[in-house]
C-alpha positions as CSV (number, residue, x, y, z in Angstrom):
1,M,146.9,95.4,157.8
2,T,147.8,92.9,160.4
3,K,144.9,94.1,162.6
4,Q,142.6,93.6,159.9
5,K,143.8,90.0,159.1
6,D,143.7,89.2,162.8
7,K,139.9,90.3,162.9
8,Y,139.1,87.1,160.9
9,Q,141.6,84.8,162.5
10,P,140.1,81.4,163.7
11,Q,140.5,80.1,167.1
12,E,140.5,76.5,168.2
13,K,139.5,77.3,171.8
14,I,136.2,78.9,170.8
15,L,133.1,76.8,170.6
16,Y,131.5,78.3,167.5
17,D,127.8,78.7,167.0
18,T,128.1,77.5,163.5
19,I,130.8,76.4,161.1
20,I,130.1,77.0,157.4
21,I,132.1,74.7,155.1
22,G,132.6,76.0,151.7
23,T,133.7,79.4,150.4
24,G,131.6,79.7,147.2
25,I,128.9,82.3,146.7
26,V,126.5,80.3,149.0
27,G,129.0,79.9,151.7
28,W,129.7,83.6,151.9
29,A,126.0,84.7,151.8
30,T,125.3,82.2,154.6
31,A,128.3,83.7,156.6
32,M,126.9,87.1,156.0
33,Y,123.6,86.2,157.6
34,A,125.3,84.4,160.3
35,G,127.2,87.5,161.2
36,R,124.0,89.6,161.1
37,L,122.3,87.1,163.6
38,G,125.2,87.6,165.9
39,L,126.4,83.9,165.7
40,K,129.9,83.0,166.5
41,T,130.7,82.0,162.9
42,L,133.6,80.3,161.2
43,I,133.8,79.8,157.4
44,I,136.2,77.3,156.1
45,G,137.1,76.5,152.4
46,D,139.8,75.6,150.1
47,L,138.2,76.8,146.8
48,P,137.8,80.6,147.0
49,G,134.7,81.7,145.1
50,G,133.6,78.2,144.1
51,T,132.5,77.2,140.6
52,I,130.6,80.3,139.9
53,V,133.9,82.3,139.5
54,I,134.4,80.7,136.1
55,A,131.1,82.1,135.0
56,S,131.3,85.3,133.1
57,P,128.8,87.0,132.7
58,V,126.2,86.0,135.2
59,E,123.0,87.4,133.9
60,N,120.3,85.8,136.3
61,Y,121.1,87.2,139.7
62,P,118.7,89.8,140.8
63,G,120.0,93.3,141.0
64,F,122.8,92.8,138.3
65,I,121.9,92.8,134.8
66,S,125.3,91.4,133.9
67,I,128.1,90.7,136.3
68,P,131.4,88.4,136.2
69,G,130.9,85.6,138.6
70,K,134.0,86.4,140.5
71,E,133.0,90.0,141.0
72,L,129.5,88.8,142.3
73,V,131.2,86.4,144.9
74,D,133.7,89.3,145.8
75,K,130.9,91.7,146.7
76,I,129.1,89.1,148.9
77,E,132.4,88.1,150.5
78,E,133.0,91.9,151.2
79,H,129.6,92.2,152.8
80,A,130.2,89.2,155.0
81,K,133.4,90.7,156.2
82,E,131.5,93.6,157.6
83,Y,130.4,91.3,160.5
84,D,132.4,89.5,163.3
85,I,133.1,86.2,161.5
86,H,136.3,84.1,161.4
87,I,137.8,82.7,158.2
88,L,140.1,79.9,157.2
89,N,141.4,79.0,153.9
90,D,141.9,75.3,154.3
91,K,140.1,71.9,153.6
92,V,137.9,70.2,156.1
93,T,139.2,66.6,156.0
94,K,137.0,65.1,158.8
95,I,133.8,65.8,160.9
96,E,133.5,64.3,164.4
97,K,130.5,64.2,166.8
98,I,131.1,65.7,170.3
99,N,129.0,66.5,173.3
100,Q,128.5,70.2,172.4
101,G,127.9,69.5,168.8
102,Y,130.6,68.7,166.1
103,K,134.3,69.1,165.6
104,A,135.6,70.2,162.2
105,I,139.1,68.9,161.5
106,T,141.5,70.5,159.0
107,Q,145.2,69.7,158.5
108,G,146.6,70.2,162.0
109,K,143.7,72.1,163.4
110,K,140.3,71.3,165.2
111,F,137.4,73.6,165.6
112,S,134.2,72.8,167.8
113,T,130.8,74.1,166.9
114,K,127.2,73.7,168.0
115,T,126.0,73.4,164.4
116,I,127.4,72.7,160.8
117,I,126.1,74.2,157.5
118,F,127.5,72.4,154.3
119,C,127.9,74.8,151.4
120,T,130.4,72.4,149.7
121,G,129.1,72.7,146.2
122,T,130.3,70.5,143.4
123,K,133.3,69.5,141.2
124,H,133.3,69.0,137.4
125,R,132.3,65.6,136.2
126,K,134.8,64.0,133.8
127,L,134.3,61.9,130.6
128,N,136.7,59.3,132.1
129,I,138.0,58.3,128.7
130,P,141.5,57.5,127.4
131,G,143.7,60.5,126.9
132,E,141.5,62.8,129.2
133,K,143.9,62.8,132.1
134,E,147.0,62.6,129.8
135,F,146.1,66.0,128.1
136,E,144.7,67.8,131.0
137,N,145.9,71.5,130.6
138,K,147.4,70.3,127.4
139,G,144.4,70.8,125.3
140,V,141.8,69.4,127.8
141,H,140.2,71.9,130.0
142,Y,137.0,72.6,132.1
143,C,136.8,76.4,132.2
144,A,136.4,78.5,129.0
145,L,137.0,81.8,130.9
146,C,140.2,80.5,132.5
147,D,141.6,78.8,129.3
148,G,139.9,80.0,126.3
149,P,142.3,82.9,125.7
150,F,145.0,80.4,125.0
151,Y,143.1,79.2,121.8
152,K,142.7,82.5,119.8
153,D,141.9,81.7,116.1
154,K,142.0,77.9,116.9
155,I,139.4,75.1,116.5
156,V,138.0,73.9,119.7
157,G,135.3,71.7,120.9
158,V,132.9,71.6,124.0
159,A,131.6,68.4,125.2
160,G,128.1,68.7,126.8
161,G,124.7,70.0,126.0
162,S,123.5,71.8,129.0
163,D,123.0,75.5,129.5
164,S,126.4,75.6,131.1
165,A,127.9,74.0,128.1
166,A,126.1,76.4,125.8
167,K,127.6,79.4,127.7
168,E,131.0,77.9,127.5
169,A,130.7,77.5,123.8
170,L,129.6,81.1,123.5
171,M,132.4,82.4,125.7
172,L,135.0,80.5,123.4
173,T,133.6,82.3,120.2
174,E,135.4,85.4,121.6
175,F,138.6,83.7,121.2
176,A,138.4,80.7,118.9
177,K,138.0,80.7,115.1
178,R,135.3,77.9,115.4
179,V,133.6,76.2,118.2
180,Y,132.1,72.6,118.0
181,I,129.4,71.5,120.5
182,I,129.6,67.7,120.8
183,Y,126.6,66.3,122.5
184,R,125.3,62.7,122.9
185,K,121.5,63.6,122.4
186,E,119.5,65.2,119.7
187,K,119.1,68.8,121.1
188,I,121.1,70.8,123.6
189,R,119.3,71.9,126.7
190,A,120.1,75.5,126.9
191,E,117.9,78.3,128.2
192,P,115.9,79.9,125.5
193,V,118.1,83.2,125.5
194,N,121.2,81.0,125.0
195,T,119.6,78.8,122.5
196,K,119.1,82.0,120.4
197,R,122.6,83.0,120.9
198,I,123.9,79.6,119.8
199,E,121.7,79.8,116.5
200,E,123.0,83.4,115.9
201,K,126.6,82.2,116.2
202,A,125.8,79.1,113.9
203,K,124.6,81.5,111.2
204,Q,128.0,83.4,111.5
205,D,129.8,80.1,111.0
206,K,131.3,80.3,114.5
207,I,129.3,77.4,116.2
208,E,128.4,74.0,115.0
209,I,126.6,71.3,116.9
210,I,127.6,67.7,116.4
211,N,124.6,65.8,117.9
212,N,123.9,62.1,118.9
213,T,127.6,61.7,119.2
214,N,129.9,60.5,122.1
215,I,133.7,61.1,122.4
216,T,135.5,57.9,123.2
217,E,139.1,59.0,123.2
218,I,141.5,61.9,123.0
219,K,144.7,61.7,121.0
220,G,147.8,63.7,120.5
221,K,151.5,63.8,121.1
222,K,152.7,66.6,123.6
223,Q,149.5,68.4,123.0
224,M,146.0,67.0,122.2
225,E,145.3,66.9,118.4
226,K,142.1,65.2,117.9
227,V,139.2,63.3,119.4
228,I,137.7,60.0,118.3
229,F,133.9,59.6,118.0
230,D,131.8,56.6,118.6
231,K,130.3,57.0,115.1
232,P,131.5,58.5,111.8
233,H,131.0,62.3,111.5
234,K,131.4,63.4,107.8
235,G,132.9,60.0,106.9
236,S,135.3,59.6,109.8
237,K,135.5,58.9,113.5
238,E,138.6,61.0,113.9
239,F,138.1,64.9,114.4
240,K,140.8,67.4,114.7
241,L,140.5,69.9,117.7
242,D,143.3,72.1,119.2
243,A,141.4,71.9,122.4
244,L,138.4,70.3,124.2
245,F,136.4,71.9,127.0
246,I,134.4,69.4,129.1
247,D,131.1,70.5,130.6
248,I,129.0,67.4,131.2
249,G,127.8,68.2,134.7
250,Y,129.1,68.2,138.3
251,I,129.5,65.9,141.1
252,P,128.3,67.0,144.6
253,L,130.9,67.3,147.3
254,S,128.8,65.5,149.9
255,E,131.5,63.1,151.3
256,L,132.1,64.9,154.6
257,A,128.3,65.2,155.3
258,H,127.7,61.5,154.4
259,S,130.6,60.4,156.8
260,I,128.6,61.7,159.8
261,G,125.2,60.0,158.6
262,V,123.7,62.7,156.5
263,K,121.2,61.3,154.1
264,I,122.2,61.6,150.3
265,N,120.2,60.6,147.4
266,D,121.3,58.3,144.6
267,K,123.1,61.2,142.8
268,G,125.2,61.9,145.9
269,E,123.2,65.1,146.7
270,I,122.4,66.0,150.4
271,V,118.8,65.5,151.2
272,I,117.2,68.7,152.9
273,D,113.8,69.8,153.7
274,K,112.2,73.2,152.9
275,N,114.1,74.6,155.8
276,S,117.5,73.5,154.7
277,K,117.6,70.9,157.4
278,T,119.3,67.5,156.9
279,N,118.3,64.3,158.7
280,I,120.8,65.0,161.5
281,K,120.2,67.6,164.4
282,G,122.2,70.6,164.0
283,V,123.3,69.9,160.5
284,F,122.1,71.9,157.5
285,A,123.0,72.2,153.9
286,A,122.5,74.8,151.0
287,G,123.5,75.2,147.3
288,D,124.5,72.9,144.5
289,V,125.5,70.0,146.9
290,T,121.8,69.7,147.8
291,E,119.0,67.8,146.0
292,T,117.3,70.9,144.9
293,E,116.2,70.5,141.3
294,F,116.8,74.2,140.0
295,K,120.4,74.9,140.9
296,Q,121.1,78.7,140.6
297,A,123.2,81.0,142.6
298,I,120.1,82.8,143.9
299,T,118.3,79.7,145.1
300,G,121.5,78.4,146.8
301,V,121.8,81.7,148.6
302,G,118.2,81.5,149.6
303,E,118.8,78.0,151.1
304,G,121.8,79.2,153.0
305,V,119.9,82.1,154.5
306,Q,117.3,79.5,155.7
307,A,119.9,77.3,157.1
308,V,121.5,80.0,159.2
309,Y,118.0,81.0,160.5
310,Q,117.2,77.4,161.5
311,A,120.7,77.0,163.0
312,Y,120.1,80.2,165.1
313,K,116.7,78.8,166.3
314,Y,118.3,75.3,167.0
315,I,121.0,77.1,169.2
316,K,118.4,79.2,171.1
317,Q,116.2,76.2,171.7
318,A,119.0,74.0,173.0
């Protein structure tokens, strides 16, 4: 067991060909291809699996009709570990430019590399309203799969109108007595298959959509008890809920890349070309952290594979 662990142990004395930052599905797929190409590879991340681990089931990844997000990531991680790669469960706090390339700095360790591939993904966007922070994990949550089972036969809400929010609401119907989708616009933006599922659950009186409405405050005592709307719903701005699951989008984790001069757009996403290159030589990016319009696991994995290939060419041409 010790020998197996040592196989992946990172070394500060090595000049890596590439360091991949991020241990989500895109990071692991990128590491797998880097290993196949024979690159000296280190993958670093402090959020094992990334945000897809909360998705269940994943139904749009080729080769799997339906698979839990965590299981999909685990399969790709297992594949990556078939190759000679190094792995570190830690957070990169700083990137420095050096003569040979770059230095990735974690808490107490420094690793040198010729190239860097950012697969840092995103984090949940918050409502930033009174009561949200106070009642986090006390009724306010960001993951139906993780926390939905705590609300069996309860009344819960989902803030948001994206396909992701729709899937959260559908997941919650497996536990909750009734689910309210609270959305600031007229119609939710779910994929057709999920829109149909929402409509079916609405006929069963399991889901109801409250549209053109914003949540302005979350109230309660020890646990959240209700939300406050910006306009009356059925005669009152107060609406009782046992829990609120927030799914209003994501914020790209691009701060590290931006700190070394990588170009980002007005949304904070890393700007890449068709080959996953950034504006900085030897620096690449892939997945949800980039400006790609259609963000899916499969498109992110493709970007990661392209990034590795371009990093391989960059190293060979240096």
